[in-house]
NULOVO-36941 format. One record per residue: x, y, z of N, C-alpha, C, CB in turn. Coordinates in steps of 0.2 Angstrom, whole numbers, plus 5000, padded with zeros to 4 digits. Each point is the difference from the previous one (the first is absolute). Glycine has a CB too. Layout:
% residues N
XYZXYZXYZXYZ
...
% end
This chain:
% residues 374
504652174949499949945004499749944997499950085010
499549944986499749954996500449974995499050065002
501549984995500449974995500549955003499950104993
500349915013500449955003499749945002500650095005
498749914996499649945002499949964994499550065009
500449984985499849964994500649984996499050075000
501649965001500549984996500249925001500450125001
499649855005500249935001499549964996500550025011
498850004989499549954997500050014993499450015010
500850054987500150014993500649954997499550125001
501049885004500649954998499749935000500850085005
498849905000499749935000499649994993500050005013
499650054985499649994994500549994994499150075005
501449974994500549994995500349935000500250134999
500149855007500349945001499649944999500850065007
498549954995499649944999499849994993499550035011
500550024985499950004993500549964997499450104999
501349915003500549974998500049925001500750115001
499049875005500049935002499649964995500150045012
499550004984499549964995500350014993499050015008
501550034991500250014993500249944996500450115004
499849845000500249944996499449954999501150015005
498450014997499449964999499550034995500149955012
499950034982499650034995499349985001500950004992
498650045006499349995000499949944996499750125002
499949845001499849944996499249995000501149945003
498650034992499349995000500049935003499750074990
499849915014499949945003499849954994499650055011
500749894990499949944995499349995000501149955002
498750014992499349994999499749955006500150024988
500349945015499849965005500050035007500549914994
499750155006500150045007499350035001501250024999
498549975007499450025002500050085001499749895005
499850144993500050085002499750005007499850034988
500250045014499850015007499249995000500950085002
498849914993499349995000499849935002499850094992
500849865007499949935001500149985007500449984989
499850075015500149995007499449975003500850095001
499349865004499449965003499750045006500549904996
499150065008499750035006500550025005499049934998
500850115006500550025006500149945005499650124999
501049875003500149955005499950035007500949954992
499050015013499950025006500450055003499649895002
501150124996500450055002500150064996500649915005
499050094990500050064995500549994994499750075010
500649874989500449994994499649974995501049985007
499050064987499649984994500349954996499650115000
500049835000500349944997499749994993500249955011
500150024984499749994993499549955000501150044995
498449975000499549955000500349934997499250104998
500449855004500249944997499449984995500649965011
499650044983499549994995499949934997500350114997
500249845006500049934998499349965002501350015000
498450015005499549965003499550055004500749905000
498750085001499550045003500350025007499049954993
500850105010500250025007499749955005500150124997
500349865008499749955005499550035005501149944999
498650035004499550035005500450045005499249914999
500550145005500450045005500349955005499250104998
501449925004500449965005499950035006500849974992
499349995014500050045007500550055000499649895005
500250165000500450065001500849985001499050065004
501149884999500749995002500449974994499649985012
500150004982500349974995500550054996499049924999
501550064998500450044997499850024992500949955008
499350104990499950024993500649974996499450115003
500449874991500449974995500650044999499149944994
501550035005500650044999500050024993500649935008
499650134990500050034993500549964996499650115004
500949874999500649974996499849924999500850095004
498849895000499949925000500649965002499250034991
501250005014500649965002499949975006500750084994
499749865008499949965006500250045006500149904993
499850085013500250025006500850005001498949975005
501450084998500750005001500149955007500250124994
499349885010500049965006499349985002501150055004
498649904993499449985001500049955006499650024988
500049995017500149965006499349975001500950075005
499049874995499449965002500249945004499350044990
501049975016500349955004499549945000500650085008
499749864990500749985000500450014994499749925009
500150124986500450014994500250075000499349924994
501450095004500350074999500350004993500250015013
499650044983500350024994500550065001499049944993
501650055006500550065001500450014994500149975012
499850104986500450024994500750025002499050044995
501549945001500750015002500450024994499949915009
500550144991500450034995500749985002499250094996
501249884999500749995001500450044995499849885005
500650174997500350054995500850005002498950074999
501549934996500750015000500150075003500349924991
500250095014500150075003500350044995500249955011
500250034984500450044996499650044995501049925001
498650044995499650034995499249995001500949984992
498949995014499349995002499649964995500150115006
500249854991499749954995499749955004500850034990
498649955007499649945003500449944999498950054998
501249905007500349944999499549944999500950045008
499249944986499549944998500349935001499650084991
500049875008500249935001500149975007500650034990
499150015015500049975007499549955000500550105005
499649855000499649945001499750015007500649924992
498950035009499750005007500549995005498949964995
501649995004500449995005500550055002499949894996
500150174999500550055002499750055004500449994989
499050015013499750055005499849965007499550064990
500849985015499949985007499650055003501149945000
498350055002499550045003500049995008499350014989
500850045015499949995007499550055002501249975001
498350005003499550045003500049995007499349984990
500850085014500150015007500549955002498850035001
501749974996500649955002500049934998500150085009
499349904988499949934998500049994993499349985010
501149974987500149994993499349974997501349985002
498650054992499349974997500249964994499450115004
500149854994500149964994499750034994500149905007
500350134988499750034994499749944995500950095001
498549924998499649944996500050024993499349985010
500750084988500050024992500450064999498949944999
501350074995500450064998499850014992500949985009
499050094990499850024993500350074999499049924999
501150094995500350074998499450044997501249964999
498750105003499550044997500350074997499249955008
500550074986500250064997499350034998501249964996
498650095008499350034999500050075000499549905005
500050134992499950085000500050025008499450004988
500750065013499950025007499450055001501349995001
498550015005499550055003500350045005499149924997
501050145002500450045004499750075002501049954995
499150085011499850075001500650045001499049965006
501150094990500550055001499850055006500449994987
499950005019499850055005500650055001499449915006
500450154992500550064999499950055005500049984988
500550045016500050065004500050064996500649945009
498950104992499950064996499850065004499749944990
500850095014499850055005500550064999499649915008
500250154995500450064999500550005005499050064996
501549905003500650005005500650034997499549895005
500950074990500650024997500049984993500649995011
499550064985500049994992500449944998499750124999
501049875004500449944997499649945001501050065003
498749935003499649945001499449994995500350015013
499450044986499550004995500249984993499450085006
501249954992500349984993500249935000500450124999
499949855007500249935000499449964999500950035008
498549984996499449964999499850004993499750035012
500250034985499850014993500449954995499650125002
501149894999500449964996500049925001500850105000
499149885006500049935002499349974997500750025010
498850024991499349984998500049994992499450055010
500950004987500149994992500449944998499950134999
500649865005500549944998499649945001501050065003
498649935002499649945001499549994995500250015012
499550054986499550004995500249964993499550115005
501249914994500349974994500149935000500550114998
499549865008500149935000499349964999501050025008
498450014992499449975000499949964994499550085007
500249864993499849964995499350004998500949925003
498850064991499350024998499549975005500450004988
499849945015499549975004500050025008500049904992
500550145009500050025007499550055002501249994999
498550005007499550055003500350045005499149924997
500750155003500450045004499450055003501149994993
499050035013499650055003500550065003499149925003
500850144996500450055002499750045006500550014989
499949995017499750045006500650045003499249905002
500650165000500450055003499850015007500350064989
500149975015499950025007500350065002499849885003
499950165001500350055004499749995007500250084990
499349975011499749995007499549954999500150125002
499649864992499649954999500249964993499050065006
500749884993500249974994499550024995500549905006
499750104987499650014995500149954994500050135003
499449844995500149964994499950034994499549915006
501150104990500050034993499849964995500950075004
499249864996499849964995499949935003500750064992
498749915007499849935002500349954996499050045005
501049904997500449954996499850004992500049935011
500550074985499950004993500649984997499150095000
500849884993500649994996500150044994499949885004
499750184997500150054995500550055001498849994998
501850004998500650045002499850084999500749904996
498950125000499950074999499650035007499949984987
499749985016499650025006500650005006498949954996
501550005004500550005005500550064999499949885001
500350144993500450054999499750075002500549934990
498950085008499650065001500050015008499349994989
500649955014499950015008500750025003499149915000
501450074997500750025003500150074998500449885000
499450144994500250074998499550055003500449954989
499150035014499550045003500350035007499049944994
501550045008500350025007500350074998500249885005
499650174997500250074998500450035006499150014991
500450025013500350045006499749975006500150114994
500349865011499849975006499650055005500949914999
498750075005499650045005500350005007499049984993
500949975011500249995007500749985000498849985004
501550045002500749985001500049935004500450124999
499149865004500049945004500149944996499250055008
501249904994500149944997499749945004501050054994
498449945006499749945005500149944996499250085005
501449894995500249944997499649945003501150054997
498949945010499749945003499350004998500850015009
498850044991499350004999499949984992499850095009
500649944987499949994993500149924998500350124997
500349865006500249934999499549955003501250034999
498549995006499549955004499450004995500450035012
499450034986499350004996500149964993499850125006
500849894992500249964993499949935001500750094996
499749885010499949935001499349985002501250015004
498450034999499349985001499650004994500150065011
500049984984499749994994500249944996499950135000
500849865000500249944996499849945004501050074996
498949925010499849945003499349984997500650035011
499050014986499449984997500149984992499450085008
501249924990500149984993500449945000500050124996
499849835001500349935000500750004996498949955002
501550015000500649994996500650035002499349994991
501350005006500650035002500050084998500649894998
499550155007500050074999500750035002498850015002
501450054995500650035002499950085002500649914993
499850115011500050085001500650024999499149995008
501050064987500650044999500050065004500249954989
500150065017499950065004500750044999499349945009
500550124988500650054998499950065005500149964988
500350055016499950045006500750025003498849955002
501150105002500650025005500049955006499950124996
499649855005499949965006499850035006500949934995
499050145005499950035006499250005001501050074999
498849925008499350015002500050065005499849874998
499750185000500050055005499550005005500450074990
499049915008499450015005499549944998500250135002
500049814997499449954998499749995007500749954991
498650035008499649975006500349945002499050064996
501249905000500349935001500750005003499249954991
501050005013500649995002500449964996499750025012
501049984988500449954996499849935002500950085000
499049905006499849935002499449984997500550025011
499050024989499349984996500249994993499350075008
501149984989500249994993500349934999500150134999
500449855005500349944999499549945001501150055004
498449965001499649945001499549994994500050035012
499950034984499650004994500349964995499450115003
501349904996500449974995500049925001500750114999
499449875008500049935001499349974999500850025009
498750024991499349974999499850004993499750045011
500749994984499950004993500549964996499450125002
500649814998500549964998500150004993499949935009
499650094987500150004992500250064997499249915000
501150145004500350064997500750015001498950055002
501549964993500750015000500150084999500349884996
500250155009500150074999500750014998499250025009
500950024986500750024998500050085002500149914990
500450115013500150075002500650034997499449975011
500550104987500550044997500050065004499949954988
500750075015500150065004500250064995500349935010
499450124991500150064996500550055003498949994995
501450065002500450055003500749975001499150055005
501149904991500749975001500650054999499549894996
500450154999500650054999500050055006499949984988
499650045014499950055006500349965006499050064995
500849885006500349965006500750005000498949945000
501450054994500749994999500450065001499849914992
499950155007500350065001499950035007499950024988
499549975014499950035007500049955005499350094994
500649855005499949955005499350005003501250025003
498749945003499449995003499850075004500149875000
499550174997499950065003499350005004500650064991
499149885009499450005005499450044998500849975009
499150054984499550044998499349985002500850034991
498950015013499349995002499949925002499650094992
500349905015499849945002500749955001498850014994
501149935004500649955001500550024995499249915004
501450084998500650014996500049954994500650045009
499849984986500049964993500349935001500150114994
500449895011500349935001499449955003501250055002
498549985003499449965003499549984994500250055012
499750004984499549994995500249954995499750125001
500949884997500349944996499949935003500850094995
499449915012499949945003499349975000500950045008
498650014993499349985000499849974993499850085009
500549964986499849984993500349934998500050124997
500649875006500349934999499649955003501150064999
498749955007499649965004499349984996500550045011
499250014986499449984997500149954994499650125003
501049904993500249954995500249935002500350114994
500149895011500349945002499449955003501150065003
498549975001499449965003499649974994500050075010
499949964984499649974995500349974995499350095003
501449904997500449974995500250044994499449905003
500550174998500250054995500750025001498950045000
501350024997500750035001499950075001500549914992
500050125011500150075001500650034996499449995012
500550074985500550034997500150075002499749934990
500950105009500150075002500550034995499949975012
499850044982500450034994500250075002499349934992
501350095005500350065001499950044994500849965008
499350014986500050034993499449974996501250035001
498550014995499549984995500249944996499550125000
501149884998500349944996499949945003500850084995
499149915012500049945003499349974999500850035008
498750014990499349985000499849944995499750115004
500649894990499849944996500249935003500150084990
500549925012500349945003499649985006501150024996
498750035008499649995006499349974999500650105005
499149924990499349974998500149944996499550125001
501149874996500149944997500149945005500650064991
499749965015500049955005499349985003501250055003
498450004997499349995003499749954995499950125006
500149904987499749964995500349935000499850104993
500849895008500349935001499749965006501050044994
498950005011499749975006499349985000500850065006
498849984991499349995000499749964994499950105007
500449904987499849964995500249934999500050114994
500549875010500349935000500049985007500750024989
498949935012500049985007499949925001499650115003
500749865002499849935002499450005004501249974999
498449995001499449995004500149935004499250074992
500949945014500149945005499449985003501250035002
498649914999499549975003500249965006499250014990
500550005016500249955005499450005005501350024999
498749925005499549995005500450025007499349914993
500550145011500450025006499849945005499950124997
500749875007499949955005499550035006501249964997
498850115004499550035004499350004996500950065007
498749904995499350004996499550045003500349894996
499850155009499550035004499850074996500549955011
498950064989499750064997499950055006499449944990
501150085013499950045006500150074999500449905006
499750134988500150074999500750025001498850025002
501749945000500750025002500450024994499949925010
500650124991500550024995500549954999499750125001
500449844994500549954999500650034996499249915000
501450095003500650034997500349954995500350075010
499949954984500249954995500750034997498849974997
501649985002500750014997500149954995500550055010
499849974984500149964994500850004999498850024995
501549925004500750004999500049954993500450015013
500250004984500249954995500549955002499750094991
500249855007500549955003500149954994499650005011
501049964989500249964995499749935002501150064997
499149894999499749935001500249975007500149984988
500450055015500249975007499750055005501149954995
498550105003499750045006500550055002499349915003
501250104994500550065001499850064996500949925003
499350145000499850064996500250004993500250065010
499449954985500150004993500550054998498949964998
501650024998500650044998499950014992500849975010
499250094987499950014993500750034997498750025002
501449964992500650024997499850034993500749915006
499750144991499950034994500449954995499950125004
500049904989500349964995500849995001499150044992
501250005011500749995002500249975006500150104994
499449875009500149965006500150045006500549924993
499450155007500050045006499450005004500850074994
499249935012499450005004499650074999500649925009
498850074991499550065000499550005006500150004987
499850065015499550015005499350014998500950055007
498649934996499350004999499650025006500249924990
499250105008499550025005499449965000500550125000
499249865005499349965000499550055003500649895001
498950134995499650055002499349975001500650094994
499149925012499349975002499850045006500349884995
499050115006499750035006500349975006498950024994
501150025012500349975006499549965004500850095000
498649904997499549965004499350014998500750015009
498849964994499350014999499649995006500249964988
499250065012499550005005499549944999500150125003
499949835001499649944999499250025001500949935004
498750054992499350025000499749975007499950004987
499650045015499649985006499549954997500250115007
499549844997499549964998499450044999500549905006
499150084989499350034999499549975004500350024988
499450035016499549975005499350004996500650055010
% end
């Protein structure tokens, strides 16, 4: 009986090793900080690197945010009456970033009212990202998919990217705080050996991650690699969605695991919600934050998948506008972004042969106006 239990996990270990076979061991560059250079603990437990350029500032109030490890701007910084909104425009066919757009090409609608874009700039910056991974004793194909996907994303990282690695089953576990040391990140991912609990409390883990990131300034991303199933979280889906709305500077990209099993067996409703419902929720998390959801079936799809994510997060337009609703009332404002031509009609794009091409405009679906400070 013990052999039957251990056999699937031994297969996971062998397949996990294969996921890293293409990534040779590397020594960190001389400019890469070691783990000893990690800075003080942030309020949420995320370990941020020291800033050596200047003396540390005096202690800030408890409500102030910790400096962003990557030093990148907000994805949606709201200080009514100013809104800064990050927007990605990608071609549907190859998911390439569309350059050369002007202020007049963007139509922003907030709560059904057209807004006037006052400035536009293009940014290409390093990323600050949390890899949130479902690591539970459920089904070995799902575990192998998670291992392969996390290894594929690791290969796309750039020297200045800051990454934290977090897993969850019954509870969330931080394997690696924010660092740009590739060896530390690799070791954290390879440390996942045999899972313990079978519960997958996704809502709780995602909520806690958003809560920690709310104390880190700048644009942040979450790469959620999961089956999407939640078995026994304390939080409800409604509370989870409310937390997403209240955290406007985090973009979530979701990758569903078990694609081949789903293709063969269909939605078997394993433990808790069914897989189709899980996919819908994963897609909702991504759509609400301006991210994307993927459901790969084969491992060969992963490089292109994460290539799309990189195109989205490393090249973006930053739009600035003054909302017509200037009230700091704490309400949630729905935002839609469209592309238009000089006549205000939907913008049409063509390839070099004059054939029409389709594109996608990716942005958050809204923000929460700040309440006045009393």
